N, CA and C atoms as a LAMMPS dump frame, in Angstrom:
ITEM: TIMESTEP
0
ITEM: NUMBER OF ATOMS
621
ITEM: BOX BOUNDS ff ff ff
-5.0000000000000000e+02 5.0000000000000000e+02
-5.0000000000000000e+02 5.0000000000000000e+02
-5.0000000000000000e+02 5.0000000000000000e+02
ITEM: ATOMS id mol type element x y z
1 1 1 N -5.431 -208.527 303.783
2 1 2 C -5.183 -206.923 305.074
3 1 3 C -3.918 -207.401 305.869
4 2 1 N -3.78 -208.889 306.322
5 2 2 C -2.129 -208.975 307.137
6 2 3 C -1.645 -208.208 307.475
7 3 1 N -2.412 -207.281 308.438
8 3 2 C -1.714 -206.475 309.403
9 3 3 C -2.242 -206.593 310.644
10 4 1 N -3.1 -208.266 310.904
11 4 2 C -3.701 -208.829 311.854
12 4 3 C -2.384 -208.848 313.295
13 5 1 N -1.645 -209.239 312.711
14 5 2 C -0.282 -209.57 313.726
15 5 3 C 0.265 -208.856 313.983
16 6 1 N -0.135 -207.724 314.146
17 6 2 C 1.154 -206.403 314.168
18 6 3 C 0.467 -205.95 315.49
19 7 1 N -0.52 -205.819 316.191
20 7 2 C -0.921 -204.918 316.908
21 7 3 C -0.296 -205.054 318.109
22 8 1 N -0.428 -204.224 318.961
23 8 2 C -0.158 -204.593 320.448
24 8 3 C -1.699 -205.119 321.491
25 9 1 N -2.877 -204.074 320.852
26 9 2 C -3.464 -203.967 322.142
27 9 3 C -4.433 -204.32 321.63
28 10 1 N -5.748 -205.352 321.811
29 10 2 C -7.052 -205.034 321.642
30 10 3 C -7.816 -204.668 321.937
31 11 1 N -8.675 -203.245 322.56
32 11 2 C -9.601 -202.636 323.148
33 11 3 C -10.758 -202.418 322.432
34 12 1 N -12.091 -203.325 324.148
35 12 2 C -13.469 -203.221 323.235
36 12 3 C -14.207 -201.793 323.832
37 13 1 N -14.455 -201.327 322.8
38 13 2 C -15.386 -199.89 323.317
39 13 3 C -16.925 -200.056 322.934
40 14 1 N -17.702 -199.464 324.126
41 14 2 C -19.495 -200.049 323.389
42 14 3 C -20.195 -198.852 323.025
43 15 1 N -20.964 -198.911 322.498
44 15 2 C -21.783 -198.16 322.76
45 15 3 C -22.949 -198.091 323.488
46 16 1 N -23.658 -197.199 323.82
47 16 2 C -24.507 -197.581 324.782
48 16 3 C -25.283 -196.254 324.321
49 17 1 N -26.927 -195.769 324.678
50 17 2 C -27.931 -195.211 324.385
51 17 3 C -29.096 -195.256 323.647
52 18 1 N -29.961 -194.209 323.52
53 18 2 C -31.716 -195.065 323.235
54 18 3 C -30.851 -195.189 322.032
55 19 1 N -32.039 -196.042 321.576
56 19 2 C -32.493 -196.484 319.874
57 19 3 C -32.67 -194.954 319.291
58 20 1 N -31.821 -194.888 318
59 20 2 C -32.007 -193.668 316.983
60 20 3 C -31.403 -192.242 317.131
61 21 1 N -30.179 -192.681 317.857
62 21 2 C -29.387 -191.32 318.268
63 21 3 C -28.466 -191.289 316.958
64 22 1 N -28.193 -192.905 316.722
65 22 2 C -26.994 -192.65 315.534
66 22 3 C -26.026 -194.137 315.892
67 23 1 N -25.727 -194.675 316.677
68 23 2 C -24.779 -195.755 317.249
69 23 3 C -24.446 -196.115 315.89
70 24 1 N -25.347 -196.855 315.08
71 24 2 C -24.142 -197.412 314.03
72 24 3 C -23.929 -196.616 313.381
73 25 1 N -24.447 -195.439 312.936
74 25 2 C -23.852 -194.607 312.152
75 25 3 C -22.29 -193.771 312.349
76 26 1 N -22.575 -193.79 313.766
77 26 2 C -20.898 -193.496 314.33
78 26 3 C -20.013 -194.62 314.185
79 27 1 N -20.48 -196.088 314.678
80 27 2 C -20.008 -197.391 314.248
81 27 3 C -19.271 -197.099 312.747
82 28 1 N -20.079 -196.913 311.69
83 28 2 C -19.279 -197.063 310.27
84 28 3 C -19.125 -196.232 309.478
85 29 1 N -19.136 -194.894 310.597
86 29 2 C -17.971 -193.885 309.59
87 29 3 C -16.83 -193.733 310.458
88 30 1 N -16.627 -194.066 311.701
89 30 2 C -15.349 -194.774 311.941
90 30 3 C -14.607 -195.978 311.53
91 31 1 N -14.999 -196.878 311.352
92 31 2 C -14.396 -198.279 310.595
93 31 3 C -14.431 -198.442 309.331
94 32 1 N -15.108 -197.981 308.293
95 32 2 C -15.328 -197.506 307.19
96 32 3 C -15.734 -196.587 306.831
97 33 1 N -15.456 -195.717 307.452
98 33 2 C -16.198 -194.639 306.805
99 33 3 C -17.41 -194.224 306.212
100 34 1 N -18.05 -194.566 306.372
101 34 2 C -19.706 -194.764 305.664
102 34 3 C -20.62 -194.512 306.587
103 35 1 N -21.677 -193.763 306.087
104 35 2 C -23.129 -193.51 306.466
105 35 3 C -23.973 -193.897 305.396
106 36 1 N -24.931 -194.116 306.332
107 36 2 C -25.89 -195.196 305.374
108 36 3 C -27.732 -194.09 306.236
109 37 1 N -27.917 -193.168 305.207
110 37 2 C -28.908 -192.245 305.385
111 37 3 C -30.264 -193.305 306.004
112 38 1 N -30.44 -194.045 305.534
113 38 2 C -31.431 -194.722 305.93
114 38 3 C -31.252 -196.449 307.08
115 39 1 N -30.096 -196.104 307.467
116 39 2 C -30.301 -197.622 308.335
117 39 3 C -31.443 -197.472 308.999
118 40 1 N -31.469 -199.183 308.808
119 40 2 C -32.346 -199.344 309.986
120 40 3 C -31.96 -200.363 310.701
121 41 1 N -32.617 -200.334 311.704
122 41 2 C -32.558 -201.015 313.084
123 41 3 C -31.797 -202.439 313.337
124 42 1 N -30.435 -202.405 313.501
125 42 2 C -30.379 -203.957 313.557
126 42 3 C -30.475 -204.649 314.456
127 43 1 N -31.028 -205.84 314.185
128 43 2 C -30.8 -206.82 315.435
129 43 3 C -29.893 -207.859 315.326
130 44 1 N -29.707 -208.086 317.059
131 44 2 C -28.516 -208.383 317.319
132 44 3 C -27.188 -208.266 317.275
133 45 1 N -25.963 -208.13 318.398
134 45 2 C -25.038 -207.263 318.852
135 45 3 C -23.876 -207.594 317.566
136 46 1 N -23.575 -206.831 316.555
137 46 2 C -22.723 -206.918 316.254
138 46 3 C -21.155 -205.689 316.69
139 47 1 N -19.983 -206.257 315.824
140 47 2 C -18.98 -205.337 316.356
141 47 3 C -18.215 -205.252 314.799
142 48 1 N -17.413 -203.847 314.744
143 48 2 C -16.449 -203.599 313.486
144 48 3 C -15.437 -203.211 314.049
145 49 1 N -14.116 -203.588 313.243
146 49 2 C -12.728 -203.331 314.204
147 49 3 C -12.098 -202.457 313.721
148 50 1 N -11.09 -201.766 313.685
149 50 2 C -9.988 -200.622 313.151
150 50 3 C -8.998 -201.155 313.852
151 51 1 N -7.571 -200.661 312.944
152 51 2 C -6.36 -200.196 313.695
153 51 3 C -5.968 -199.133 313.924
154 52 1 N -5.599 -198.364 315.085
155 52 2 C -4.983 -197.087 314.865
156 52 3 C -3.761 -196.803 315.328
157 53 1 N -2.62 -196.132 315.201
158 53 2 C -1.727 -195.414 316.07
159 53 3 C -1.939 -194.641 317.142
160 54 1 N -1.485 -195.085 318.385
161 54 2 C -1.297 -194.1 319.708
162 54 3 C 0.311 -194.538 319.825
163 55 1 N 0.968 -192.968 319.641
164 55 2 C 2.529 -193.169 319.734
165 55 3 C 3.003 -194.141 318.619
166 56 1 N 3.803 -195.028 319.667
167 56 2 C 4.229 -196.041 318.535
168 56 3 C 3.211 -197.284 318.847
169 57 1 N 2.937 -197.337 319.192
170 57 2 C 1.859 -198.654 319.417
171 57 3 C 0.624 -198.825 318.848
172 58 1 N 0.162 -200.063 318.031
173 58 2 C -1.312 -200.222 317.363
174 58 3 C -1.62 -201.077 318.259
175 59 1 N -3.14 -200.155 317.942
176 59 2 C -4.291 -200.359 318.834
177 59 3 C -5.362 -200.752 317.98
178 60 1 N -5.982 -202.353 318.291
179 60 2 C -7.449 -202.616 317.09
180 60 3 C -8.556 -202.151 317.998
181 61 1 N -8.937 -201.673 317.565
182 61 2 C -10.142 -201.082 318.419
183 61 3 C -11.242 -201.852 317.996
184 62 1 N -11.853 -202.038 319.115
185 62 2 C -12.987 -203.502 318.552
186 62 3 C -14.205 -202.59 318.932
187 63 1 N -15.191 -201.947 317.953
188 63 2 C -16.684 -201.167 319.107
189 63 3 C -17.494 -202.197 318.825
190 64 1 N -18.405 -202.152 319.32
191 64 2 C -19.431 -203.163 319.912
192 64 3 C -20.932 -202.306 319.904
193 65 1 N -21.618 -202.563 319.176
194 65 2 C -23.443 -201.806 318.574
195 65 3 C -24.121 -202.733 318.798
196 66 1 N -25.507 -201.886 319.907
197 66 2 C -26.375 -202.754 320.879
198 66 3 C -27.041 -203.163 319.905
199 67 1 N -27.158 -202.629 318.696
200 67 2 C -27.765 -203.648 317.584
201 67 3 C -29.603 -203.558 317.476
202 68 1 N -29.877 -202.081 318.08
203 68 2 C -31.442 -202.05 318.292
204 68 3 C -31.768 -203.281 319.719
205 69 1 N -31.094 -203.95 320.507
206 69 2 C -31.374 -204.329 321.544
207 69 3 C -31.908 -203.34 323.017
208 70 1 N -31.03 -202.051 322.742
209 70 2 C -31.587 -201.065 323.744
210 70 3 C -33.337 -201.078 323.649
211 71 1 N -33.871 -201.24 322.372
212 71 2 C -35.769 -200.676 323.138
213 71 3 C -35.641 -202.125 323.418
214 72 1 N -34.95 -203.176 323.56
215 72 2 C -36.005 -204.589 324.645
216 72 3 C -35.522 -204.269 325.675
217 73 1 N -33.947 -203.662 326.147
218 73 2 C -34.019 -203.367 327.67
219 73 3 C -33.313 -204.763 327.862
220 74 1 N -32.922 -205.309 326.661
221 74 2 C -31.906 -206.633 326.809
222 74 3 C -30.894 -206.81 326.989
223 75 1 N -29.918 -205.262 327.304
224 75 2 C -29.086 -205.58 327.004
225 75 3 C -27.65 -205.816 328.34
226 76 1 N -27.555 -207.308 328.097
227 76 2 C -26.805 -208.007 329.129
228 76 3 C -25.46 -207.777 329.397
229 77 1 N -25.22 -208.402 330.716
230 77 2 C -23.59 -208.348 331.129
231 77 3 C -22.716 -208.798 330.387
232 78 1 N -23.048 -209.703 329.141
233 78 2 C -21.923 -210.5 328.25
234 78 3 C -21.774 -209.173 327.256
235 79 1 N -22.749 -208.341 326.952
236 79 2 C -22.233 -206.916 326.218
237 79 3 C -21.053 -206.047 326.351
238 80 1 N -21.226 -205.61 327.907
239 80 2 C -20.296 -205.077 328.599
240 80 3 C -19.063 -205.526 328.985
241 81 1 N -18.968 -207.155 328.548
242 81 2 C -17.932 -207.481 329.614
243 81 3 C -16.185 -208.03 328.92
244 82 1 N -15.6 -207.177 329.666
245 82 2 C -14.202 -206.605 328.827
246 82 3 C -14.029 -205.218 328.309
247 83 1 N -15.232 -204.593 328.174
248 83 2 C -15.319 -203.45 327.012
249 83 3 C -14.116 -202.18 328.47
250 84 1 N -13.238 -202.124 327.313
251 84 2 C -12.577 -200.698 328.069
252 84 3 C -13.108 -199.172 327.964
253 85 1 N -13.829 -198.927 327.125
254 85 2 C -14.317 -197.682 326.624
255 85 3 C -15.877 -197.991 326.505
256 86 1 N -16.089 -196.916 327.03
257 86 2 C -17.747 -196.402 326.014
258 86 3 C -18.042 -195.538 325.445
259 87 1 N -19 -195.122 324.56
260 87 2 C -19.33 -194.16 324.375
261 87 3 C -21.248 -193.609 324.365
262 88 1 N -21.37 -193.18 325.31
263 88 2 C -22.815 -192.922 325.587
264 88 3 C -23.464 -192.063 324.516
265 89 1 N -24.238 -191.991 323.935
266 89 2 C -24.689 -191.799 323.043
267 89 3 C -26.074 -190.709 322.93
268 90 1 N -26.258 -189.901 322.718
269 90 2 C -27.525 -189.311 323.039
270 90 3 C -27.844 -188.373 321.869
271 91 1 N -28.986 -187.578 321.038
272 91 2 C -29.287 -186.987 320.085
273 91 3 C -29.359 -186.002 320.562
274 92 1 N -28.708 -184.328 319.881
275 92 2 C -28.441 -183.39 320.577
276 92 3 C -30.034 -182.366 320.38
277 93 1 N -31.347 -183.148 319.47
278 93 2 C -32.05 -182.579 319.044
279 93 3 C -33.616 -183.184 319.964
280 94 1 N -33.077 -184.614 320.312
281 94 2 C -34.243 -185.078 321.083
282 94 3 C -33.669 -185.496 322.822
283 95 1 N -34.673 -184.503 323.967
284 95 2 C -34.183 -183.691 324.75
285 95 3 C -34.086 -185.46 325.27
286 96 1 N -35.037 -186.43 325.25
287 96 2 C -35.101 -187.625 325.642
288 96 3 C -34.417 -188.49 325.755
289 97 1 N -33.46 -188.275 325.022
290 97 2 C -32.425 -189.071 324.807
291 97 3 C -31.424 -188.838 325.712
292 98 1 N -31.497 -187.196 325.799
293 98 2 C -30.022 -186.901 326.88
294 98 3 C -30.932 -187.366 328.161
295 99 1 N -31.985 -187.243 328.43
296 99 2 C -32.4 -187.546 330.052
297 99 3 C -32.036 -188.96 330.597
298 100 1 N -32.321 -189.936 329.789
299 100 2 C -31.711 -191.142 330.002
300 100 3 C -30.309 -191.66 330.355
301 101 1 N -29.67 -190.345 329.938
302 101 2 C -28.084 -190.762 330.001
303 101 3 C -27.477 -191.372 331.165
304 102 1 N -28.25 -190.609 332.115
305 102 2 C -28.256 -191.4 333.515
306 102 3 C -28.556 -193.331 333.841
307 103 1 N -29.526 -193.082 333.472
308 103 2 C -30.157 -194.299 333.431
309 103 3 C -28.409 -195.48 333.14
310 104 1 N -28.63 -194.947 331.657
311 104 2 C -27.428 -195.434 331.039
312 104 3 C -25.779 -195.738 331.335
313 105 1 N -25.629 -194.366 332.147
314 105 2 C -24.559 -194.803 332.896
315 105 3 C -24.574 -195.601 334.372
316 106 1 N -25.384 -195.863 334.688
317 106 2 C -26.121 -196.842 336.087
318 106 3 C -25.891 -197.916 335.292
319 107 1 N -26.375 -198.37 334.423
320 107 2 C -26.209 -199.492 333.357
321 107 3 C -25.421 -199.934 333.277
322 108 1 N -24.275 -198.957 333.107
323 108 2 C -22.98 -199.329 332.547
324 108 3 C -22.023 -199.704 333.894
325 109 1 N -22.135 -198.998 334.67
326 109 2 C -21.563 -198.902 336.043
327 109 3 C -21.869 -200.261 336.953
328 110 1 N -22.773 -200.535 336.554
329 110 2 C -23.36 -202.155 337.148
330 110 3 C -22.588 -203.157 336.545
331 111 1 N -22.199 -203.129 335.753
332 111 2 C -21.889 -204.295 334.345
333 111 3 C -20.632 -204.094 334.266
334 112 1 N -19.694 -203.112 334.403
335 112 2 C -18.472 -202.28 332.909
336 112 3 C -17.304 -202.084 334.716
337 113 1 N -15.958 -202.682 334.021
338 113 2 C -14.536 -202.599 334.782
339 113 3 C -15.048 -200.662 335.364
340 114 1 N -14.671 -200.477 336.06
341 114 2 C -14.603 -199.255 337.493
342 114 3 C -13.86 -198.579 336.461
343 115 1 N -12.471 -198.962 335.762
344 115 2 C -11.448 -197.741 335.635
345 115 3 C -11.84 -197.903 333.721
346 116 1 N -13.239 -198.282 333.707
347 116 2 C -13.744 -197.752 332.023
348 116 3 C -13.696 -196.413 331.842
349 117 1 N -13.097 -196.58 330.716
350 117 2 C -13.145 -194.832 329.794
351 117 3 C -14.646 -194.619 329.549
352 118 1 N -14.76 -193.792 329.691
353 118 2 C -16.474 -193.008 329.236
354 118 3 C -16.963 -191.86 328.921
355 119 1 N -17.239 -191.534 327.07
356 119 2 C -17.462 -190.61 326.739
357 119 3 C -18.381 -189.893 326.255
358 120 1 N -19.456 -188.874 326.839
359 120 2 C -20.308 -188.069 326.619
360 120 3 C -20.168 -187.747 324.864
361 121 1 N -21.428 -188.499 324.246
362 121 2 C -21.183 -187.506 322.785
363 121 3 C -22.901 -187.335 322.62
364 122 1 N -22.9 -186.111 322.41
365 122 2 C -23.712 -185.535 321.903
366 122 3 C -23.809 -185.869 320.005
367 123 1 N -24.476 -186.392 319.357
368 123 2 C -24.649 -186.76 317.725
369 123 3 C -25.512 -186.093 317.475
370 124 1 N -25.623 -185.649 315.929
371 124 2 C -26.312 -185.119 315.642
372 124 3 C -25.957 -183.761 315.19
373 125 1 N -24.576 -183.381 315.576
374 125 2 C -23.902 -181.713 315.422
375 125 3 C -24.86 -180.567 314.154
376 126 1 N -25.197 -181.936 313.037
377 126 2 C -25.632 -180.767 311.846
378 126 3 C -26.842 -180.617 311.96
379 127 1 N -26.984 -180.584 313.391
380 127 2 C -28.999 -180.557 313.209
381 127 3 C -29.187 -178.869 314.557
382 128 1 N -28.37 -178.373 314.655
383 128 2 C -27.582 -177.896 315.446
384 128 3 C -29.422 -176.586 314.858
385 129 1 N -29.796 -175.901 314.875
386 129 2 C -30.698 -175.125 314.19
387 129 3 C -32.383 -176.355 315.374
388 130 1 N -32.289 -177.181 315.756
389 130 2 C -32.867 -178.346 315.767
390 130 3 C -32.634 -178.873 317.228
391 131 1 N -31.498 -177.888 317.949
392 131 2 C -31.233 -178.672 319.259
393 131 3 C -31.795 -178.196 320.177
394 132 1 N -31.831 -179.431 321.416
395 132 2 C -33.023 -179.175 322.296
396 132 3 C -32.084 -179.37 323.548
397 133 1 N -30.795 -180.008 323.935
398 133 2 C -29.586 -180.232 324.135
399 133 3 C -28.836 -179.084 324.8
400 134 1 N -28.221 -177.949 325.502
401 134 2 C -27.297 -177.32 325.144
402 134 3 C -26.151 -177.796 325.699
403 135 1 N -25.316 -177.403 324.625
404 135 2 C -23.68 -177.804 325.074
405 135 3 C -23.212 -177.789 326.225
406 136 1 N -23.797 -176.87 326.699
407 136 2 C -22.755 -176.46 328.199
408 136 3 C -23.491 -177.473 329.198
409 137 1 N -24.681 -177.645 329.48
410 137 2 C -25.008 -178.452 330.111
411 137 3 C -24.775 -179.879 330.355
412 138 1 N -24.814 -180.155 328.603
413 138 2 C -24.21 -181.511 328.582
414 138 3 C -22.68 -181.461 329.212
415 139 1 N -21.766 -180.336 328.792
416 139 2 C -20.734 -180.979 329.225
417 139 3 C -20.252 -180.865 330.461
418 140 1 N -21.037 -179.737 331.057
419 140 2 C -20.933 -179.942 332.544
420 140 3 C -21.661 -181.389 333.233
421 141 1 N -22.749 -181.559 332.501
422 141 2 C -22.925 -183.164 333.178
423 141 3 C -21.65 -183.995 333.042
424 142 1 N -20.906 -184.066 331.959
425 142 2 C -20.138 -184.857 331.741
426 142 3 C -18.983 -185.027 332.792
427 143 1 N -18.566 -183.912 332.77
428 143 2 C -17.419 -183.12 334.205
429 143 3 C -17.57 -183.153 335.193
430 144 1 N -19.53 -183.164 335.744
431 144 2 C -19.443 -183.458 337.045
432 144 3 C -19.17 -185.348 337.464
433 145 1 N -19.557 -185.776 336.461
434 145 2 C -19.57 -187.712 336.692
435 145 3 C -18.253 -187.614 336.096
436 146 1 N -17.167 -186.777 335.671
437 146 2 C -15.663 -187.199 335.142
438 146 3 C -15.993 -188.127 333.93
439 147 1 N -16.544 -188.127 332.972
440 147 2 C -16.538 -188.309 331.418
441 147 3 C -15.969 -187.321 330.823
442 148 1 N -15.859 -187.766 329.545
443 148 2 C -14.864 -186.986 328.554
444 148 3 C -16.247 -186.59 327.773
445 149 1 N -16.732 -185.461 326.957
446 149 2 C -17.425 -184.814 326.495
447 149 3 C -16.953 -184.468 325.266
448 150 1 N -17.868 -184.905 323.856
449 150 2 C -17.787 -184.215 322.907
450 150 3 C -18.943 -184.404 321.855
451 151 1 N -19.083 -183.841 320.9
452 151 2 C -20.291 -183.47 319.751
453 151 3 C -20.146 -183.924 318.735
454 152 1 N -20.737 -184.86 317.741
455 152 2 C -20.328 -185.04 316.889
456 152 3 C -21.287 -185.137 315.454
457 153 1 N -21.033 -185.314 314.733
458 153 2 C -22.071 -185.735 313.485
459 153 3 C -21.737 -186.701 312.629
460 154 1 N -21.947 -187.985 312.877
461 154 2 C -22.323 -188.975 311.925
462 154 3 C -22.339 -188.634 310.524
463 155 1 N -23.056 -188.403 309.722
464 155 2 C -23.456 -187.268 309.167
465 155 3 C -22.503 -186.811 308.197
466 156 1 N -21.79 -185.752 309.014
467 156 2 C -21.032 -184.957 308.012
468 156 3 C -19.617 -185.137 308.232
469 157 1 N -19.457 -186.641 309.471
470 157 2 C -18.064 -187.268 309.795
471 157 3 C -17.575 -185.906 310.246
472 158 1 N -17.847 -185.205 311.673
473 158 2 C -17.549 -184.323 312.64
474 158 3 C -17.458 -184.708 313.57
475 159 1 N -15.909 -184.857 313.937
476 159 2 C -15.861 -185.363 315.297
477 159 3 C -15.588 -186.628 315.776
478 160 1 N -16.103 -187.323 314.815
479 160 2 C -16.621 -188.731 314.676
480 160 3 C -14.479 -189.31 314.926
481 161 1 N -13.721 -189.276 314.386
482 161 2 C -12.483 -189.616 314.411
483 161 3 C -11.802 -189.677 315.619
484 162 1 N -12.047 -187.872 316.172
485 162 2 C -11.564 -187.218 317.146
486 162 3 C -12.158 -188.063 318.555
487 163 1 N -13.6 -188.216 318.503
488 163 2 C -14.116 -189.11 319.941
489 163 3 C -13.472 -189.905 320.188
490 164 1 N -13.331 -190.793 319.14
491 164 2 C -12.993 -192.401 319.319
492 164 3 C -11.511 -192.525 319.585
493 165 1 N -10.34 -191.568 319.182
494 165 2 C -9.487 -191.766 319.078
495 165 3 C -9.265 -190.939 320.811
496 166 1 N -9.813 -190.14 321.307
497 166 2 C -9.765 -189.53 322.44
498 166 3 C -10.194 -190.621 323.665
499 167 1 N -10.991 -191.458 323.336
500 167 2 C -11.344 -192.471 323.827
501 167 3 C -10.434 -193.75 323.948
502 168 1 N -9.519 -193.811 322.687
503 168 2 C -8.808 -195.107 322.982
504 168 3 C -7.514 -194.358 323.642
505 169 1 N -7.109 -193.801 323.353
506 169 2 C -5.689 -192.895 323.881
507 169 3 C -6.047 -193.191 325.895
508 170 1 N -6.697 -192.442 325.569
509 170 2 C -7.075 -192.365 327.557
510 170 3 C -7.099 -193.96 328.005
511 171 1 N -7.551 -194.43 327.224
512 171 2 C -7.28 -196.008 327.644
513 171 3 C -6.175 -196.258 327.597
514 172 1 N -5.336 -196.417 326.528
515 172 2 C -3.876 -196.497 326.734
516 172 3 C -2.838 -195.996 327.778
517 173 1 N -3.271 -194.661 328.103
518 173 2 C -2.3 -193.842 328.817
519 173 3 C -3.133 -194.519 330.38
520 174 1 N -3.747 -194.95 330.482
521 174 2 C -4.131 -195.963 331.814
522 174 3 C -3.539 -196.949 332.083
523 175 1 N -3.665 -197.648 330.608
524 175 2 C -2.469 -199.346 330.616
525 175 3 C -1.255 -198.765 330.54
526 176 1 N -0.781 -197.769 330.24
527 176 2 C 0.579 -197.562 330.185
528 176 3 C 1.419 -196.758 331.831
529 177 1 N 0.549 -196.086 332.364
530 177 2 C 1.047 -195.69 333.683
531 177 3 C 0.915 -196.459 334.49
532 178 1 N 0.818 -197.787 334.298
533 178 2 C 0.028 -198.86 335.101
534 178 3 C -1.115 -198.405 335.847
535 179 1 N -1.863 -197.512 335.447
536 179 2 C -2.979 -196.885 337.116
537 179 3 C -3.439 -198.052 337.053
538 180 1 N -4.046 -198.481 336.455
539 180 2 C -5.16 -199.742 335.612
540 180 3 C -3.748 -201.24 336.202
541 181 1 N -4.219 -201.619 336.937
542 181 2 C -3.314 -202.576 337.292
543 181 3 C -3.368 -204.161 337.248
544 182 1 N -2.727 -204.81 337.273
545 182 2 C -3.13 -206.424 337.42
546 182 3 C -4.241 -207.393 337.862
547 183 1 N -4.954 -207.64 337.337
548 183 2 C -6.202 -208.168 337.915
549 183 3 C -7.65 -207.375 337.24
550 184 1 N -7.228 -206.446 336.973
551 184 2 C -8.446 -205.327 336.398
552 184 3 C -8.142 -205.018 334.75
553 185 1 N -8.095 -203.861 334.227
554 185 2 C -8.438 -203.837 333.104
555 185 3 C -7.463 -204.498 332.193
556 186 1 N -6.037 -203.872 332.839
557 186 2 C -5.034 -204.766 331.77
558 186 3 C -4.706 -206.266 331.693
559 187 1 N -5.115 -206.827 332.624
560 187 2 C -4.669 -208.258 332.699
561 187 3 C -6.042 -208.883 332.29
562 188 1 N -6.907 -207.848 332.676
563 188 2 C -8.241 -208.913 331.784
564 188 3 C -8.757 -209.214 330.717
565 189 1 N -8.662 -207.802 330.128
566 189 2 C -9.069 -207.993 328.702
567 189 3 C -8.469 -206.981 327.68
568 190 1 N -7.617 -206.897 327.615
569 190 2 C -5.913 -206.179 326.913
570 190 3 C -5.356 -207.792 326.155
571 191 1 N -4.741 -207.811 324.968
572 191 2 C -4.399 -208.58 324.496
573 191 3 C -2.94 -208.105 324.465
574 192 1 N -1.787 -209.135 324.75
575 192 2 C -0.256 -208.238 324.407
576 192 3 C 0.17 -209.341 323.371
577 193 1 N 1.256 -209.183 322.888
578 193 2 C 2.163 -209.996 321.964
579 193 3 C 2.637 -210.514 322.221
580 194 1 N 2.671 -211.867 322.234
581 194 2 C 3.487 -213.389 322.859
582 194 3 C 4.916 -213.196 322.055
583 195 1 N 6.115 -213.882 322.581
584 195 2 C 7.048 -214.127 321.89
585 195 3 C 7.482 -214.21 320.811
586 196 1 N 6.782 -215.242 320.19
587 196 2 C 6.718 -215.782 319.113
588 196 3 C 6.126 -214.347 318
589 197 1 N 6.003 -213.134 318.385
590 197 2 C 4.954 -212.06 317.639
591 197 3 C 3.295 -212.997 317.713
592 198 1 N 2.837 -213.927 318.14
593 198 2 C 1.568 -214.158 318.233
594 198 3 C 0.554 -213.577 318.773
595 199 1 N -0.382 -213.329 318.886
596 199 2 C -1.442 -212.402 319.544
597 199 3 C -1.979 -213.281 320.675
598 200 1 N -1.78 -213.053 321.702
599 200 2 C -2.335 -214.029 322.99
600 200 3 C -3.245 -213.273 323.959
601 201 1 N -4.41 -213.647 324.474
602 201 2 C -4.806 -212.856 325.24
603 201 3 C -4.819 -213.249 326.702
604 202 1 N -4.598 -212.683 327.202
605 202 2 C -4.529 -213.286 328.919
606 202 3 C -5.603 -213.384 329.944
607 203 1 N -5.89 -214.289 329.991
608 203 2 C -7.236 -214.842 330.086
609 203 3 C -7.287 -215.262 332.096
610 204 1 N -7.94 -214.938 332.527
611 204 2 C -7.63 -215.605 334.081
612 204 3 C -8.708 -216.528 334.855
613 205 1 N -7.868 -217.924 334.554
614 205 2 C -9.4 -218.867 334.782
615 205 3 C -9.188 -218.48 336.343
616 206 1 N -10.187 -219.314 337.235
617 206 2 C -10.371 -219.343 338.745
618 206 3 C -9.199 -219.082 338.933
619 207 1 N -9.512 -218.691 340.119
620 207 2 C -8.723 -218.284 341.894
621 207 3 C -7.002 -218.103 341.378
């Protein structure tokens, strides 16, 4: 590959939501352009990366997947640590997965940086005939909570790219506009290029 030395930022984005809503397939569709029809629940957190261009900036997206841990309610603060974006995923055909969105949001804000960019994602839009969650209700909920919103189909590759790009672009805008100041997202979790083109992550030690 050899492109790793040329990115300007690393943005960690976490996937959260109930088991079976398609988080792993959204991850593999975005990072590898693959869809696994019989994807089994993976145990143990995993992440994949993909570099994208926003304006003239190269962003390395590091997308983390709960990998089955959500069933055991054992997602820890380490999973959220350093995350600057989150996709909160539900299945448009399973209303219960949508009802639990609020609980996931609460957990996210308990553990993540307050400036985190969050998108509510209604996945499996290819199963529209089986829909139990009205698009308008979800969109209104997202707006009321200040979240981005999109419906996707990892199966048909609909809006997957758009969802991740919108989140990554929103993060970049926050950083570029200095809305996020030192000591928050930009200082703690974003890497910047060092003077000799080496990637260095700014990590704050105590005090």
